[in-house]
N, C-alpha and C positions, 0 to 999 in steps of 0.2 A: 335464498339459499337452496330451497327445495328444487326450484326450477333448474338451477345450475347442476345439481346432482343428477337430475333426470336427463339433462342434455349430455352430461358426461357418460352416463350409463348407456344411452342410446348410441353415442359415438363409439363407445367401446364395443357394443354389440355389432356395429357396422364394420369395425376394423377386424373383429374376429371372423365375421362372415366373409369379408373381402379377401382375407389372407388365408382362409381355410384351404387345406389341401385334402386330397383323397385319403391320405394316411391318418389325418386327424379323426378321432373317433368321438362319438357323442359323449361317451363316458369321460374322456379327457377334457372336453370343452365345457361340460356342465359345471355350473357354479351355483352355490346355495342362494336362495332367494334373498337372504340378508344382505347380499352384496349389491342389490339393485334398489333404486330409489323408490320403486313402486311394484306392486304385484303384476301390473300389466307389462312392465319392462321385463320382468322375470319370465312371464309366460311367452312373450314375443321372442325373447332370446332362446327359449327352449325350442320353439318352432324353427328358428333359423339355424340351429346347430344340429338338428336331427338329420340322420342319413339313413332313411329306410332302405332296406335291401329286398328286392323282388326275388322270390323263389329260394330264399335262404333264411335261416332262422333269425327272427328279431326277438330278442329276449328282454324282459323287464330289467331296468336298472343298467343294463349294458347299452341298449339301444333306445330306450324311452323310460319315463318314470310315471308313477301314479301320483296324481295331485287331487286335492279336494274337489277341484272344478270338474274332474272326470265323473264324479257321482251324479252331476246334474243331467248331462245327456243320457247317462245310463238309466237314470230313473225315468226320464221322459220317454226314452226309447222302449223301455219295458211296458210302460202304460200304453203307449201306442201299439205295441205288438199284441198285447192281450185284447185290446179293442178291435184291431183290424182283423186278426185271425178269427176272433169270435164272430165278426160280421160276415166274413167269407164262409165260415163253417155253417152259420145259421142260414145264410142265403141259399146254400146248397141243400141243407137239411130239410127246410120247409117243403119244397116241391117233391122231395124224395120220401117224405113221411118219416124222417128220422127225428128222434126225441131230443130234448134239451140236454139229456145226459150224454148223448153222442157228441154234441157241440162242446160241452165242458171237457170231456175226456180228450177230444181231439185238440183242443186249445192247449191243454196240459202237455200232450204229446209233442205238439209243434214247438212249445217253449223249450223242451229238452233237445229236440232235433236242432233247432236254430243255434242253441248254445254251443254245440259241437262245432258247427261250421263257422261261427263267429271266431272262436278261439283259433281254429285251424288256419283260416284265411286272413281276416283283418287283424288278428292279434299275433300271428306267427309268420306266415310266409308271404302274404300280400298286404303289407301295412298301409298301402294307399288305396286299397279297395274298400269302399264304404260297405257297411253291413248289409246283408241281403234281407230286406224287410218284406213288406206286403204291398201288393199292387192295388191300391185303393180305387183308382179310376176303373178297374176291371169289375168291381162289385155290381154295377148296374147291368152288366152283360151276363152275369151268371144265370139268372132265370131263363134267358134266351138259350144259353148253352144247355141247360137241363131240359128245356122243352124240346130242343132239337135232338135229344138223346145223347148228349155229350157225356163222356166218361171222365171223371176228374183225373184219373191216372193218365189217360191218353192226352188230356189237355195239358197237364203239367209236364209230361215228357216232351211234347212238341215245343212247348215254351222253352224248355231247357235246351233242346237241340238247336232251335233257331237262334237262341241267345248265344250259344257257343259259336255258331257260324259268324254272327255279327261281331263277337269279341275277337275271334281269331283273325278276321279280315280287317280289324280295327275300324269297322264302319261307324261305331259309336263316336269315337273321337273325331272322325271325319265330319260327321253331321254337326258335331259341336262347333267345329271350326267354321262351318258354313252358316252358322246362326249368328246374326249380328247382335250388338248390345241392345238395340231397339226391340228386336223380336224377343230376345230373352227377358228383357226388362218388362215388356208387356205381359209375357207369360207368367212371370212372378207376381205381377200386380193382379192378374186375373185369379190365379190360384189362391193368393192371399186374401183377396176380397171375398171370393165365393166361399172359401173355407171359414172365414170369420163369420160371415152371415149364417152359414149352415149351423155352426156351433151355437151361436146366440139363439137361433130358432129352436134347436134341440133342447137347450136349457129351459127356454120358456115353455116348450111343449111338455117337458117333464114336470115343471112347476105347476102348470095348469092342470095336469093329470092328477096331482095330489092336492089340487085346490088351494095352492099357496103361490100364486103367480108373483107376489111381491118378493119372494125369495130370489127368483132369477134376477130381478132388477137390482136388488141389494148386492148380490154376489158379483154381478158384472160391474157395477159401480165401484165396489171395493177393489176389484181387479184392475180397473182403469187407473184408479188413484195409486195403487201399489206400483203398477208398471211405470207410471210417470215419475214416482219417487225414485225407483231403481234406475231409471234412465238419467235422472238428475244427478244421482250419486255415482253413476257409472258402474252399477252393480247389476246390470240387466241379466247377466248369466244366472242370477239367483231367482229369476222370475218363475220358473217352473215349480220348484219345491215350495216357495213362499205362496204362490197363487193357489196351488193345490191345498196347502195348509189353511189359508184364509177361506177359500171357497168351501172346503169341507166343514171346517169348524163353524163358519157363519151359517151355513145351511142347517147343520145339526142343532146349533143353538136356537135357531128360529123355528125349530120343530119339524124339520124334514125327517121322514122315517129312514132309518138305515140299520141294517144288521148283517153280521157276518154269517154266510150260509155255506160257503165252500170249505169243507173240512180237508185236512191234510190227506194226501194220498198219491198214488202213482198210477199213470195210465197203462193200458196194455201195450207192451213194447214189441209184440209179435206182428210183423207186417202181414202175415197170412190171416191174422184175425181181422185186420182192417180191410183186406181185399177178399174176404170170404163171401160166399153167396148168401149166407144166413147170419153173418156177423159184420160188425163195423159198418162200412158203406152199404153192405148187402147188394153189391153189384157184380161181384166176381171180377175176374181180370178182363181188360178191354180186348176187343176184337179189331181186325183191320178196319172195319166199318167205323168203329169208334174214333179212330185217328182221322179218317176222312171227314167226319162230321165236324170235328173241332179245329181242323186246319185253318179256316179263315179267322177264327177267334184267336188262335195262337199267333198268327201273323200280326194281327192288330195289337195284341198284348205286347209283343216284343217291339213293334214299331213305336208304341207309346213310351218305351223306355227312354229313348233319346231326349225328348224334352224334359222328362222327369229327372234324369241324371244330370243334364245340363244345368237345370235350375239349382240343384244341390251343389254342383261344382262352383258355379258362379257365386253362390252365397258365401262359400269359403274364400274365394278370391277377394270379395269385398271386405270380409271380416278380418282376414289374416293380414299381417304386416308384409312389407316387401321382402324379397329373397326367401320366400317360403314355398316356392314351386315344388320342391322335392317332396313335401309332406301333403300337398293338396291331393284331393281325391282324383284317381285315375279312372276315367270313364270305361276304358276297355277292360282293365283289371276288375272293376266293379261288375261289369257285364259277365265276365268269366266266372267270378265268384257266385253271382246270383244264379247263373245257369247251372253250375254244378250243384249248388244247394237245392235248386228247384228239382233237378233230376232225381237226386237221392231222396229228397223229401217226399216226392210223389211215389217213388218205389216203396218207401217205408209206410205210406198210408196217410200222410199229412194232408190237411185241407188248404194249406197256404199256397198262394200264387205270388211269386216274389217280384220285387223291384228294389230300387235304392231306398234305404231306410231313412225317410225324411225326418221322423220324430227323433232320430238320434243325431243326424249330421247337422241339422240346423242349430240346435242348442250347443253342440260341440263347437261349431264355428263361432258362435257368440261368445262362448267361454274361452276361445282361442286355444283350444286343445287339439292335438293330432288324433287320428283315428284309433291307434292300437290300444292305449291304456283304457280308454272309455269302453272299447269293445270288450275287453276282458271283464270289466265290471258289469256290462250289460248282460253278458253270458251268465255271470254269477247271479244277477238279479232275476233273470229269466228262470233259472233253475230253482231259486228260492220261491218265486211266485208260483211256479208250476207244481212243486211238491207241497209247499205249505198250504196253498189254496186261498187262505184268507186275503192276501194282498190282491188277488184277482177281483174280489168283491169290491174293494176300495177303488181299484183302478177303473172299473166300469161304472162307478157311481157318478151320475151326471154332473153334480157340482165340481167334482174333482176332474173328471175326464174333459169336460168342455173348456174349462179355464186353462188346463194344461195344454191342450191343442191350440187354443187361441194365442196364448203368450209365448208358447214354446215353438210354434211352427208358423201360424198364419200371419200374425202381426210382423214377425221378422221378415217373412217373404214380401209383405207389402213394403216394408222399409227398404229392402234390397232392390225391389222393382223401381221404387222412386229414385233411389241412388243411381241406378243404371240409366235412367232416362232424363237425368239432369242436364247432360252436356251433349253437344252435337245434334245431328239431325235424326234423333231417335224417337221423337214423340209420334211421328206419323206411323212408323212400324209398330210401336207399342199400342197405339189406338186400334190399328187394324187387327192385330193378333187378339186383343180383347174382344173386339166385335165378332171376329170369326169363331173364336172359342165359345162365345155365348150362343152363336148359331147352332153349333154341333157339340164340340168338345175341344179340350186343349190340343189334342193330337192333330185334329183338322185345322185348328187355328194356327198352330205352329207350322205345319207343312205348307199351307196356303201362303202365309205371310213370308216365310223363308223364300218361297219362289218369287213373290212380288218384290221383295226387298233385294234379292240377288240379281234380279233382272233390271233393277234401277228404277222401277216404276214408283217406288216410295223409298223413304229413307235417304241414305247417303249415296249420291250418284257416283262420287269419286271411288268409293269402295267397290261398287258394282263394276266400274270400268277396269279395275285392276284384277278381277277374277278371270280365270280361264273359262272356256266354253263348258267344260265338264262341271266346274264349280258354280258357274253362273246360272245355267238353266237345265242341263241334262240330269244331274243328280237331284236337284230340288223338284223338277217336274216328275221324275220317276217316283220319288217319295210321295208327292201329292196324289198322283194317279193311283199308286198302289193303295195308299190309305183310304182314299175316297171310294175306290172300287170295293175294297173289303167291307167298308162301312155300309155301302149300298147293298152288298150281298146279305149282310146280317140284319139290315133294317135299322141302322143307326142314323140315317139321314132324315131329319124331321119332315114329315108329310109324304115321304116316299116309302111305299111298301117294300119289304125285303125282296130282292131279286130272285132269291132261291126259296121257293115256298116251303121246302122241307125244313128250313130253319124256324118256321113258324108252327109246324105241326110235327 
């Protein structure tokens, strides 16, 4: 009987979607969850009836609704934001001789800044733009940027300007179309595998530091069992909050030290304070030379957006049901949103360098929720965390942080990569992109494998033969040469010294 009801509900959802006209509104097509055989049927129907509007107001309850499932990606995204912004601010602060107090205050400042742009773009006028998060792969480059005399404002403004050019020219979506399933699947596999290993190592390093290495083993084992049970009961979208709860409580019960240190407060909201010569960054305003120094790094940062954005969009495509193209993440809109957010954030004095917000979009895709409602909640959580202070301590505690990133981002990326490489001639391309990414980084692996794949040397030969000359080798070759040249300039190619010595001194 249950199966029949589910089939009837699914059929009903298909009929609504197939006969839907432009005049039909989300508000009229919405039905209460009680009319559906399962929660999944209701959530899928919500995705299928939404009609997001670009550059026009999208309002709660008229164009989308808030559901309990929206709190999960919002929570995961907030944890990720605190951690990633803290990492970037700390990486800049150390060589500049700035204190931990600077890092803490700038993280709070960034949480308030990002909340404004989340609501404006993803929650209001660009509902298919993913939230503008933090550029994690850029973190290893920051010490080189500082050593070269790079100014964080100049760096951020150039990233914003180059990102706007790419968004306006629709270069991001073009590169996404030129990336095959094999290349994208391999990229997801690499990112998921490397990310999972790094978080496990970090948790064990933390446990060994407090001389309780067994805690890391027990926490990870408990997380594995929990994730398997949630997978079995098809409640995987609950993985982030339950894993954080189990990880934190288990570690604390086993004697791991923890205390709340960050008291409630507000950061300095004056941009002139942050860009003063004796306050904030203590660097003053950038000069023309500052922009010249950081130009290669800015080019690399924006070029690395495409594989990052593509991975997030593909994860949505795999997780969402059919006929939900309208609500899926738009790469060009996301680039535009990220660029504007980066520009204003840098002017205001924030330490963040932006990219697509992975710790938000991956859990949101698993929960089968569109971007806007969870975006509003993420903004609210960021404001609460920044002003209240205490949630920041909990978010960066290793047993909570590591398991949240593992089950909320990296394991799902592994699963999506495996899903994409199951069919067709995709395994060759996937293997090569993993191999090349291991050699240098994911941007290098993506650009090289996209070139080889589109030329027909690996992967599906039929796909290659159907491409134009521009798509087959001109654009992929240009991207590979550009990225490799910039990496060579700044010393990112293993075993090869930086071509421009001033980036070293």
